[in-house]
PQR file with spaces between the fields and no chain letter, atoms N, CA, C, O and H, PARSE charges and radii, in Angstrom:
ATOM       1  N    MET     1       0.775   -1.157   -0.041 -0.4000 1.5000
ATOM       2  CA   MET     1      -0.266   -0.050    0.018 -0.0000 2.0000
ATOM       3  C    MET     1       0.823    1.392    0.247  0.5500 1.7000
ATOM       4  O    MET     1       0.322    2.498    0.044 -0.5500 1.4000
ATOM       5  N    GLY     2       2.332    1.298    0.680 -0.4000 1.5000
ATOM       6  CA   GLY     2       3.002    2.460    0.676 -0.0000 2.0000
ATOM       7  C    GLY     2       3.474    2.677   -0.482  0.5500 1.7000
ATOM       8  O    GLY     2       3.663    3.847   -0.816 -0.5500 1.4000
ATOM       9  H    GLY     2       2.739    0.400    0.845  0.4000 1.0000
ATOM      10  N    LEU     3       3.746    1.738   -1.272 -0.4000 1.5000
ATOM      11  CA   LEU     3       4.545    2.075   -2.834 -0.0000 2.0000
ATOM      12  C    LEU     3       3.379    2.495   -3.445  0.5500 1.7000
ATOM      13  O    LEU     3       3.493    3.508   -4.136 -0.5500 1.4000
ATOM      14  H    LEU     3       3.593    0.787   -1.001  0.4000 1.0000
ATOM      15  N    PHE     4       2.183    1.936   -3.365 -0.4000 1.5000
ATOM      16  CA   PHE     4       1.376    2.719   -4.540 -0.0000 2.0000
ATOM      17  C    PHE     4       0.861    4.351   -4.080  0.5500 1.7000
ATOM      18  O    PHE     4       0.727    5.285   -4.869 -0.5500 1.4000
ATOM      19  H    PHE     4       2.091    1.114   -2.803  0.4000 1.0000
ATOM      20  N    TRP     5       0.633    4.393   -2.651 -0.4000 1.5000
ATOM      21  CA   TRP     5       0.364    5.602   -2.290 -0.0000 2.0000
ATOM      22  C    TRP     5       1.690    6.665   -2.810  0.5500 1.7000
ATOM      23  O    TRP     5       1.410    7.778   -3.255 -0.5500 1.4000
ATOM      24  H    TRP     5       0.742    3.634   -2.009  0.4000 1.0000
ATOM      25  N    ASN     6       2.963    6.259   -2.717 -0.4000 1.5000
ATOM      26  CA   ASN     6       3.765    7.010   -3.142 -0.0000 2.0000
ATOM      27  C    ASN     6       4.176    7.155   -4.576  0.5500 1.7000
ATOM      28  O    ASN     6       5.011    7.987   -4.930 -0.5500 1.4000
ATOM      29  H    ASN     6       3.190    5.355   -2.356  0.4000 1.0000
ATOM      30  N    LEU     7       3.515    6.248   -5.472 -0.4000 1.5000
ATOM      31  CA   LEU     7       3.305    6.476   -6.890 -0.0000 2.0000
ATOM      32  C    LEU     7       2.359    7.589   -7.105  0.5500 1.7000
ATOM      33  O    LEU     7       2.629    8.584   -7.778 -0.5500 1.4000
ATOM      34  H    LEU     7       2.836    5.571   -5.185  0.4000 1.0000
ATOM      35  N    ILE     8       1.102    7.349   -6.428 -0.4000 1.5000
ATOM      36  CA   ILE     8       0.306    8.488   -6.664 -0.0000 2.0000
ATOM      37  C    ILE     8       0.787    9.728   -6.266  0.5500 1.7000
ATOM      38  O    ILE     8       0.530   10.604   -7.092 -0.5500 1.4000
ATOM      39  H    ILE     8       0.883    6.540   -5.882  0.4000 1.0000
ATOM      40  N    GLN     9       1.355   10.081   -5.353 -0.4000 1.5000
ATOM      41  CA   GLN     9       1.997   11.400   -4.840 -0.0000 2.0000
ATOM      42  C    GLN     9       2.948   11.798   -5.768  0.5500 1.7000
ATOM      43  O    GLN     9       2.974   13.004   -6.014 -0.5500 1.4000
ATOM      44  H    GLN     9       1.563    9.369   -4.682  0.4000 1.0000
ATOM      45  N    GLN    10       3.973   10.857   -6.517 -0.4000 1.5000
ATOM      46  CA   GLN    10       4.751   11.139   -7.320 -0.0000 2.0000
ATOM      47  C    GLN    10       4.270   11.808   -8.654  0.5500 1.7000
ATOM      48  O    GLN    10       4.853   12.699   -9.273 -0.5500 1.4000
ATOM      49  H    GLN    10       3.951    9.878   -6.317  0.4000 1.0000
ATOM      50  N    SER    11       3.023   11.161   -8.987 -0.4000 1.5000
ATOM      51  CA   SER    11       2.307   11.534  -10.148 -0.0000 2.0000
ATOM      52  C    SER    11       1.818   12.681   -9.942  0.5500 1.7000
ATOM      53  O    SER    11       1.897   13.446  -10.903 -0.5500 1.4000
ATOM      54  H    SER    11       2.550   10.437   -8.484  0.4000 1.0000
ATOM      55  N    GLN    12       1.206   13.174   -8.771 -0.4000 1.5000
ATOM      56  CA   GLN    12       0.539   14.206   -8.630 -0.0000 2.0000
ATOM      57  C    GLN    12       1.714   15.521   -8.459  0.5500 1.7000
ATOM      58  O    GLN    12       1.338   16.660   -8.735 -0.5500 1.4000
ATOM      59  H    GLN    12       1.142   12.553   -7.990  0.4000 1.0000
ATOM      60  N    ILE    13       2.971   15.309   -8.047 -0.4000 1.5000
ATOM      61  CA   ILE    13       3.833   16.251   -7.853 -0.0000 2.0000
ATOM      62  C    ILE    13       4.372   16.448   -9.626  0.5500 1.7000
ATOM      63  O    ILE    13       4.724   17.547  -10.053 -0.5500 1.4000
ATOM      64  H    ILE    13       3.277   14.383   -7.824  0.4000 1.0000
ATOM      65  N    ASN    14       4.353   15.407  -10.343 -0.4000 1.5000
ATOM      66  CA   ASN    14       4.798   15.339  -11.370 -0.0000 2.0000
ATOM      67  C    ASN    14       3.684   16.336  -12.480  0.5500 1.7000
ATOM      68  O    ASN    14       4.105   17.179  -13.271 -0.5500 1.4000
ATOM      69  H    ASN    14       4.067   14.514   -9.995  0.4000 1.0000
ATOM      70  N    ASN    15       2.601   16.070  -12.333 -0.4000 1.5000
ATOM      71  CA   ASN    15       1.374   16.797  -12.855 -0.0000 2.0000
ATOM      72  C    ASN    15       1.486   18.404  -12.544  0.5500 1.7000
ATOM      73  O    ASN    15       1.370   19.292  -13.388 -0.5500 1.4000
ATOM      74  H    ASN    15       2.259   15.384  -11.690  0.4000 1.0000
ATOM      75  N    GLN    16       1.706   18.556  -11.320 -0.4000 1.5000
ATOM      76  CA   GLN    16       1.712   20.231  -10.790 -0.0000 2.0000
ATOM      77  C    GLN    16       2.991   20.628  -11.540  0.5500 1.7000
ATOM      78  O    GLN    16       2.886   21.520  -12.382 -0.5500 1.4000
ATOM      79  H    GLN    16       1.800   17.834  -10.634  0.4000 1.0000
ATOM      80  N    HIS    17       4.133   20.087  -11.334 -0.4000 1.5000
ATOM      81  CA   HIS    17       5.302   20.468  -12.016 -0.0000 2.0000
ATOM      82  C    HIS    17       5.041   20.990  -13.668  0.5500 1.7000
ATOM      83  O    HIS    17       5.403   22.096  -14.070 -0.5500 1.4000
ATOM      84  H    HIS    17       4.218   19.362  -10.651  0.4000 1.0000
ATOM      85  N    HIS    18       4.510   20.210  -14.317 -0.4000 1.5000
ATOM      86  CA   HIS    18       3.985   20.232  -15.418 -0.0000 2.0000
ATOM      87  C    HIS    18       3.068   21.786  -15.731  0.5500 1.7000
ATOM      88  O    HIS    18       3.314   22.702  -16.517 -0.5500 1.4000
ATOM      89  H    HIS    18       4.217   19.311  -13.990  0.4000 1.0000
ATOM      90  N    LYS    19       2.152   21.627  -14.929 -0.4000 1.5000
ATOM      91  CA   LYS    19       1.452   22.850  -14.965 -0.0000 2.0000
ATOM      92  C    LYS    19       2.158   24.021  -14.608  0.5500 1.7000
ATOM      93  O    LYS    19       2.050   24.957  -15.401 -0.5500 1.4000
ATOM      94  H    LYS    19       1.952   20.883  -14.291  0.4000 1.0000
ATOM      95  N    SER    20       2.827   24.185  -13.643 -0.4000 1.5000
ATOM      96  CA   SER    20       3.779   25.487  -13.195 -0.0000 2.0000
ATOM      97  C    SER    20       4.597   25.652  -14.353  0.5500 1.7000
ATOM      98  O    SER    20       4.816   26.831  -14.635 -0.5500 1.4000
ATOM      99  H    SER    20       2.915   23.426  -12.999  0.4000 1.0000
ATOM     100  N    GLN    21       5.096   24.816  -15.084 -0.4000 1.5000
ATOM     101  CA   GLN    21       5.933   25.228  -16.092 -0.0000 2.0000
ATOM     102  C    GLN    21       4.932   25.771  -17.353  0.5500 1.7000
ATOM     103  O    GLN    21       5.102   26.906  -17.798 -0.5500 1.4000
ATOM     104  H    GLN    21       4.918   23.859  -14.855  0.4000 1.0000
ATOM     105  N    SER    22       4.064   25.038  -17.801 -0.4000 1.5000
ATOM     106  CA   SER    22       3.140   25.765  -18.553 -0.0000 2.0000
ATOM     107  C    SER    22       2.458   26.855  -18.429  0.5500 1.7000
ATOM     108  O    SER    22       1.996   27.379  -19.442 -0.5500 1.4000
ATOM     109  H    SER    22       3.926   24.116  -17.440  0.4000 1.0000
ATOM     110  N    LEU    23       2.214   27.532  -16.913 -0.4000 1.5000
ATOM     111  CA   LEU    23       1.719   28.592  -16.643 -0.0000 2.0000
ATOM     112  C    LEU    23       3.068   29.506  -16.810  0.5500 1.7000
ATOM     113  O    LEU    23       2.995   30.552  -17.456 -0.5500 1.4000
ATOM     114  H    LEU    23       2.589   27.106  -16.090  0.4000 1.0000
ATOM     115  N    GLU    24       4.094   29.159  -16.316 -0.4000 1.5000
ATOM     116  CA   GLU    24       5.434   30.223  -16.689 -0.0000 2.0000
ATOM     117  C    GLU    24       5.558   30.490  -18.117  0.5500 1.7000
ATOM     118  O    GLU    24       6.000   31.583  -18.472 -0.5500 1.4000
ATOM     119  H    GLU    24       4.154   28.310  -15.792  0.4000 1.0000
ATOM     120  N    GLN    25       5.187   29.538  -19.049 -0.4000 1.5000
ATOM     121  CA   GLN    25       5.358   29.669  -20.322 -0.0000 2.0000
ATOM     122  C    GLN    25       4.345   30.534  -20.904  0.5500 1.7000
ATOM     123  O    GLN    25       4.714   31.292  -21.801 -0.5500 1.4000
ATOM     124  H    GLN    25       4.828   28.650  -18.761  0.4000 1.0000
ATOM     125  N    ARG    26       2.889   30.546  -20.468 -0.4000 1.5000
ATOM     126  CA   ARG    26       2.097   31.218  -20.857 -0.0000 2.0000
ATOM     127  C    ARG    26       2.316   32.677  -20.315  0.5500 1.7000
ATOM     128  O    ARG    26       2.387   33.620  -21.103 -0.5500 1.4000
ATOM     129  H    ARG    26       2.590   29.931  -19.739  0.4000 1.0000
ATOM     130  N    ILE    27       2.415   32.837  -19.036 -0.4000 1.5000
ATOM     131  CA   ILE    27       3.163   34.103  -18.550 -0.0000 2.0000
ATOM     132  C    ILE    27       4.246   34.817  -19.308  0.5500 1.7000
ATOM     133  O    ILE    27       4.169   36.045  -19.312 -0.5500 1.4000
ATOM     134  H    ILE    27       2.357   32.071  -18.395  0.4000 1.0000
ATOM     135  N    ASP    28       5.140   34.312  -19.885 -0.4000 1.5000
ATOM     136  CA   ASP    28       6.090   34.444  -20.801 -0.0000 2.0000
ATOM     137  C    ASP    28       5.633   35.339  -21.989  0.5500 1.7000
ATOM     138  O    ASP    28       6.010   36.474  -22.278 -0.5500 1.4000
ATOM     139  H    ASP    28       5.203   33.313  -19.883  0.4000 1.0000
ATOM     140  N    ILE    29       4.617   34.441  -22.674 -0.4000 1.5000
ATOM     141  CA   ILE    29       3.801   34.712  -23.904 -0.0000 2.0000
ATOM     142  C    ILE    29       3.182   35.860  -23.744  0.5500 1.7000
ATOM     143  O    ILE    29       3.381   36.816  -24.493 -0.5500 1.4000
ATOM     144  H    ILE    29       4.310   33.518  -22.439  0.4000 1.0000
ATOM     145  N    LEU    30       2.328   35.880  -22.702 -0.4000 1.5000
ATOM     146  CA   LEU    30       1.412   37.158  -22.412 -0.0000 2.0000
ATOM     147  C    LEU    30       2.334   38.443  -22.103  0.5500 1.7000
ATOM     148  O    LEU    30       2.010   39.469  -22.699 -0.5500 1.4000
ATOM     149  H    LEU    30       2.167   35.103  -22.094  0.4000 1.0000
ATOM     150  N    GLU    31       3.571   38.514  -21.143 -0.4000 1.5000
ATOM     151  CA   GLU    31       4.590   39.547  -21.291 -0.0000 2.0000
ATOM     152  C    GLU    31       5.058   40.208  -22.582  0.5500 1.7000
ATOM     153  O    GLU    31       5.123   41.421  -22.780 -0.5500 1.4000
ATOM     154  H    GLU    31       3.835   37.680  -20.659  0.4000 1.0000
ATOM     155  N    ASP    32       5.372   39.232  -23.428 -0.4000 1.5000
ATOM     156  CA   ASP    32       5.731   39.158  -24.917 -0.0000 2.0000
ATOM     157  C    ASP    32       4.741   39.942  -25.462  0.5500 1.7000
ATOM     158  O    ASP    32       5.064   41.074  -25.822 -0.5500 1.4000
ATOM     159  H    ASP    32       5.319   38.246  -23.266  0.4000 1.0000
ATOM     160  N    GLU    33       3.661   39.596  -25.591 -0.4000 1.5000
ATOM     161  CA   GLU    33       2.237   40.172  -26.336 -0.0000 2.0000
ATOM     162  C    GLU    33       2.052   41.360  -25.710  0.5500 1.7000
ATOM     163  O    GLU    33       1.548   42.203  -26.452 -0.5500 1.4000
ATOM     164  H    GLU    33       3.399   38.677  -25.298  0.4000 1.0000
ATOM     165  N    LEU    34       2.281   41.723  -24.609 -0.4000 1.5000
ATOM     166  CA   LEU    34       2.039   42.893  -23.676 -0.0000 2.0000
ATOM     167  C    LEU    34       2.781   43.908  -24.311  0.5500 1.7000
ATOM     168  O    LEU    34       2.193   44.889  -24.766 -0.5500 1.4000
ATOM     169  H    LEU    34       2.691   41.038  -24.006  0.4000 1.0000
ATOM     170  N    ARG    35       4.519   43.741  -24.431 -0.4000 1.5000
ATOM     171  CA   ARG    35       5.486   44.459  -24.662 -0.0000 2.0000
ATOM     172  C    ARG    35       5.219   44.981  -25.976  0.5500 1.7000
ATOM     173  O    ARG    35       5.523   46.144  -26.238 -0.5500 1.4000
ATOM     174  H    ARG    35       4.997   42.944  -24.060  0.4000 1.0000
ATOM     175  N    ASN    36       4.586   44.101  -26.970 -0.4000 1.5000
ATOM     176  CA   ASN    36       4.430   44.478  -28.468 -0.0000 2.0000
ATOM     177  C    ASN    36       3.270   45.293  -28.910  0.5500 1.7000
ATOM     178  O    ASN    36       3.111   45.896  -29.971 -0.5500 1.4000
ATOM     179  H    ASN    36       4.339   43.156  -26.757  0.4000 1.0000
ATOM     180  N    THR    37       2.366   45.168  -27.708 -0.4000 1.5000
ATOM     181  CA   THR    37       1.144   46.110  -27.809 -0.0000 2.0000
ATOM     182  C    THR    37       1.352   47.271  -27.551  0.5500 1.7000
ATOM     183  O    THR    37       1.045   48.245  -28.238 -0.5500 1.4000
ATOM     184  H    THR    37       2.495   44.678  -26.846  0.4000 1.0000
ATOM     185  N    GLN    38       2.132   47.239  -26.084 -0.4000 1.5000
ATOM     186  CA   GLN    38       2.871   48.807  -26.028 -0.0000 2.0000
ATOM     187  C    GLN    38       3.697   49.335  -27.078  0.5500 1.7000
ATOM     188  O    GLN    38       3.540   50.514  -27.394 -0.5500 1.4000
ATOM     189  H    GLN    38       2.382   46.448  -25.526  0.4000 1.0000
ATOM     190  N    GLN    39       4.489   48.682  -27.617 -0.4000 1.5000
ATOM     191  CA   GLN    39       5.438   49.410  -28.588 -0.0000 2.0000
ATOM     192  C    GLN    39       4.277   49.731  -29.887  0.5500 1.7000
ATOM     193  O    GLN    39       4.231   50.858  -30.380 -0.5500 1.4000
ATOM     194  H    GLN    39       4.616   47.724  -27.360  0.4000 1.0000
ATOM     195  N    LEU    40       3.542   48.835  -30.274 -0.4000 1.5000
ATOM     196  CA   LEU    40       2.287   49.308  -31.238 -0.0000 2.0000
ATOM     197  C    LEU    40       1.668   50.572  -30.864  0.5500 1.7000
ATOM     198  O    LEU    40       1.580   51.472  -31.699 -0.5500 1.4000
ATOM     199  H    LEU    40       3.580   47.919  -29.874  0.4000 1.0000
ATOM     200  N    LEU    41       1.238   50.709  -29.693 -0.4000 1.5000
ATOM     201  CA   LEU    41       0.486   51.823  -29.220 -0.0000 2.0000
ATOM     202  C    LEU    41       1.233   53.127  -29.158  0.5500 1.7000
ATOM     203  O    LEU    41       0.712   54.200  -29.462 -0.5500 1.4000
ATOM     204  H    LEU    41       1.310   49.977  -29.015  0.4000 1.0000
ATOM     205  N    LEU    42       2.561   52.979  -28.723 -0.4000 1.5000
ATOM     206  CA   LEU    42       3.510   54.311  -28.823 -0.0000 2.0000
ATOM     207  C    LEU    42       3.563   54.625  -30.392  0.5500 1.7000
ATOM     208  O    LEU    42       3.349   55.773  -30.780 -0.5500 1.4000
ATOM     209  H    LEU    42       2.984   52.108  -28.476  0.4000 1.0000
ATOM     210  N    LYS    43       3.830   53.667  -31.221 -0.4000 1.5000
ATOM     211  CA   LYS    43       3.977   54.144  -32.742 -0.0000 2.0000
ATOM     212  C    LYS    43       2.766   54.702  -33.211  0.5500 1.7000
ATOM     213  O    LYS    43       2.718   55.762  -33.834 -0.5500 1.4000
ATOM     214  H    LYS    43       4.004   52.735  -30.905  0.4000 1.0000
ATOM     215  N    THR    44       1.729   53.965  -32.905 -0.4000 1.5000
ATOM     216  CA   THR    44       0.370   54.532  -33.196 -0.0000 2.0000
ATOM     217  C    THR    44       0.090   56.084  -33.048  0.5500 1.7000
ATOM     218  O    THR    44      -0.214   56.941  -33.879 -0.5500 1.4000
ATOM     219  H    THR    44       1.769   53.104  -32.398  0.4000 1.0000
ATOM     220  N    LEU    45       0.325   56.131  -31.561 -0.4000 1.5000
ATOM     221  CA   LEU    45       0.183   57.456  -31.018 -0.0000 2.0000
ATOM     222  C    LEU    45       1.405   58.539  -31.542  0.5500 1.7000
ATOM     223  O    LEU    45       1.172   59.743  -31.431 -0.5500 1.4000
ATOM     224  H    LEU    45       0.572   55.435  -30.887  0.4000 1.0000
ATOM     225  N    GLN    46       2.579   58.133  -32.056 -0.4000 1.5000
ATOM     226  CA   GLN    46       3.634   59.032  -32.520 -0.0000 2.0000
ATOM     227  C    GLN    46       2.760   59.455  -33.906  0.5500 1.7000
ATOM     228  O    GLN    46       2.310   60.585  -34.094 -0.5500 1.4000
ATOM     229  H    GLN    46       2.769   57.155  -32.147  0.4000 1.0000
ATOM     230  N    VAL    47       2.655   58.633  -34.576 -0.4000 1.5000
ATOM     231  CA   VAL    47       1.953   58.730  -36.190 -0.0000 2.0000
ATOM     232  C    VAL    47       0.669   59.578  -36.019  0.5500 1.7000
ATOM     233  O    VAL    47       0.539   60.539  -36.778 -0.5500 1.4000
ATOM     234  H    VAL    47       3.021   57.715  -34.422  0.4000 1.0000
ATOM     235  N    LEU    48      -0.350   59.308  -35.047 -0.4000 1.5000
ATOM     236  CA   LEU    48      -1.392   60.089  -34.912 -0.0000 2.0000
ATOM     237  C    LEU    48      -1.267   61.543  -34.304  0.5500 1.7000
ATOM     238  O    LEU    48      -2.128   62.406  -34.474 -0.5500 1.4000
ATOM     239  H    LEU    48      -0.244   58.527  -34.431  0.4000 1.0000
ATOM     240  N    GLU    49      -0.072   61.731  -33.558 -0.4000 1.5000
ATOM     241  CA   GLU    49       0.065   63.127  -33.197 -0.0000 2.0000
ATOM     242  C    GLU    49       0.691   63.991  -34.354  0.5500 1.7000
ATOM     243  O    GLU    49       0.487   65.197  -34.493 -0.5500 1.4000
ATOM     244  H    GLU    49       0.627   61.030  -33.420  0.4000 1.0000
ATOM     245  N    GLU    50       1.449   63.241  -35.132 -0.4000 1.5000
ATOM     246  CA   GLU    50       2.182   63.881  -36.158 -0.0000 2.0000
ATOM     247  C    GLU    50       1.080   64.505  -37.157  0.5500 1.7000
ATOM     248  O    GLU    50       1.079   65.665  -37.568 -0.5500 1.4000
ATOM     249  H    GLU    50       1.614   62.261  -35.018  0.4000 1.0000
ATOM     250  N    TYR    51       0.081   63.432  -37.483 -0.4000 1.5000
ATOM     251  CA   TYR    51      -0.854   63.448  -38.441 -0.0000 2.0000
ATOM     252  C    TYR    51      -1.642   65.014  -37.805  0.5500 1.7000
ATOM     253  O    TYR    51      -1.661   66.125  -38.334 -0.5500 1.4000
ATOM     254  H    TYR    51       0.082   62.489  -37.149  0.4000 1.0000
ATOM     255  N    THR    52      -2.156   64.612  -36.667 -0.4000 1.5000
ATOM     256  CA   THR    52      -2.854   65.811  -36.242 -0.0000 2.0000
ATOM     257  C    THR    52      -2.201   67.087  -35.853  0.5500 1.7000
ATOM     258  O    THR    52      -2.863   68.093  -35.599 -0.5500 1.4000
ATOM     259  H    THR    52      -2.140   63.709  -36.238  0.4000 1.0000
ATOM     260  N    ASN    53      -0.983   67.053  -35.809 -0.4000 1.5000
ATOM     261  CA   ASN    53      -0.290   68.091  -34.824 -0.0000 2.0000
ATOM     262  C    ASN    53      -0.666   68.477  -33.560  0.5500 1.7000
ATOM     263  O    ASN    53      -0.713   69.651  -33.195 -0.5500 1.4000
ATOM     264  H    ASN    53      -0.444   66.236  -36.015  0.4000 1.0000
ATOM     265  N    GLN    54      -0.981   67.362  -32.765 -0.4000 1.5000
ATOM     266  CA   GLN    54      -1.527   67.667  -31.599 -0.0000 2.0000
ATOM     267  C    GLN    54      -0.740   66.993  -30.671  0.5500 1.7000
ATOM     268  O    GLN    54      -0.177   65.959  -31.033 -0.5500 1.4000
ATOM     269  H    GLN    54      -0.943   66.408  -33.061  0.4000 1.0000
ATOM     270  N    ASP    55      -0.580   67.482  -29.319 -0.4000 1.5000
ATOM     271  CA   ASP    55       0.131   66.739  -28.117 -0.0000 2.0000
ATOM     272  C    ASP    55      -1.133   65.819  -27.467  0.5500 1.7000
ATOM     273  O    ASP    55      -1.750   66.300  -26.516 -0.5500 1.4000
ATOM     274  H    ASP    55      -1.036   68.321  -29.024  0.4000 1.0000
ATOM     275  N    ILE    56      -1.438   64.740  -27.895 -0.4000 1.5000
ATOM     276  CA   ILE    56      -2.547   63.627  -27.462 -0.0000 2.0000
ATOM     277  C    ILE    56      -2.073   63.319  -25.983  0.5500 1.7000
ATOM     278  O    ILE    56      -2.771   63.323  -24.969 -0.5500 1.4000
ATOM     279  H    ILE    56      -0.937   64.350  -28.667  0.4000 1.0000
ATOM     280  N    ASN    57      -0.830   63.073  -26.091 -0.4000 1.5000
ATOM     281  CA   ASN    57      -0.482   62.396  -24.514 -0.0000 2.0000
ATOM     282  C    ASN    57      -0.158   63.236  -23.771  0.5500 1.7000
ATOM     283  O    ASN    57       0.335   62.799  -22.732 -0.5500 1.4000
ATOM     284  H    ASN    57      -0.263   63.070  -26.914  0.4000 1.0000
ATOM     285  N    GLU    58      -0.228   64.397  -23.862 -0.4000 1.5000
ATOM     286  CA   GLU    58       0.273   65.901  -23.079 -0.0000 2.0000
ATOM     287  C    GLU    58       1.508   65.421  -22.508  0.5500 1.7000
ATOM     288  O    GLU    58       1.492   65.228  -21.292 -0.5500 1.4000
ATOM     289  H    GLU    58      -0.629   64.752  -24.707  0.4000 1.0000
ATOM     290  N    ASP    59       2.521   65.200  -23.108 -0.4000 1.5000
ATOM     291  CA   ASP    59       3.811   65.132  -22.930 -0.0000 2.0000
ATOM     292  C    ASP    59       4.691   66.083  -23.064  0.5500 1.7000
ATOM     293  O    ASP    59       5.834   66.033  -22.609 -0.5500 1.4000
ATOM     294  H    ASP    59       2.533   65.357  -24.095  0.4000 1.0000
ATOM     295  N    GLY    60       4.101   67.214  -23.838 -0.4000 1.5000
ATOM     296  CA   GLY    60       4.848   68.349  -24.151 -0.0000 2.0000
ATOM     297  C    GLY    60       5.618   68.397  -25.619  0.5500 1.7000
ATOM     298  O    GLY    60       6.286   69.295  -26.132 -0.5500 1.4000
ATOM     299  H    GLY    60       3.173   67.255  -24.207  0.4000 1.0000
ATOM     300  N    ILE    61       5.292   67.191  -26.050 -0.4000 1.5000
ATOM     301  CA   ILE    61       6.162   66.968  -27.555 -0.0000 2.0000
ATOM     302  C    ILE    61       5.147   66.348  -28.357  0.5500 1.7000
ATOM     303  O    ILE    61       4.378   65.532  -27.848 -0.5500 1.4000
ATOM     304  H    ILE    61       4.750   66.461  -25.633  0.4000 1.0000
ATOM     305  N    ILE    62       5.077   66.684  -29.634 -0.4000 1.5000
ATOM     306  CA   ILE    62       4.338   66.162  -30.672 -0.0000 2.0000
ATOM     307  C    ILE    62       5.138   65.294  -31.540  0.5500 1.7000
ATOM     308  O    ILE    62       6.144   65.597  -32.181 -0.5500 1.4000
ATOM     309  H    ILE    62       5.701   67.347  -30.046  0.4000 1.0000
ATOM     310  N    GLY    63       4.581   64.255  -31.466 -0.4000 1.5000
ATOM     311  CA   GLY    63       5.062   62.787  -32.219 -0.0000 2.0000
ATOM     312  C    GLY    63       6.321   62.058  -31.407  0.5500 1.7000
ATOM     313  O    GLY    63       7.264   61.506  -31.974 -0.5500 1.4000
ATOM     314  H    GLY    63       3.764   64.008  -30.945  0.4000 1.0000
ATOM     315  N    ARG    64       6.161   62.160  -30.076 -0.4000 1.5000
ATOM     316  CA   ARG    64       7.322   61.430  -29.487 -0.0000 2.0000
ATOM     317  C    ARG    64       6.650   61.030  -28.184  0.5500 1.7000
ATOM     318  O    ARG    64       7.270   60.377  -27.344 -0.5500 1.4000
ATOM     319  H    ARG    64       5.395   62.609  -29.616  0.4000 1.0000
């Protein structure tokens, strides 16, 4: 019975380890997507400010 219980616990530990690795990978992907979205937003803002000649984000500079 003890050996069987140890196998079950080891299986649960392995499953949890795989889930945590999967979660870390998903977090890395989400962080990359967020970074890319922020870069695109800044580029879009720059083009929009230059096109409208207005300081939309109120940083004192148009197009930056």
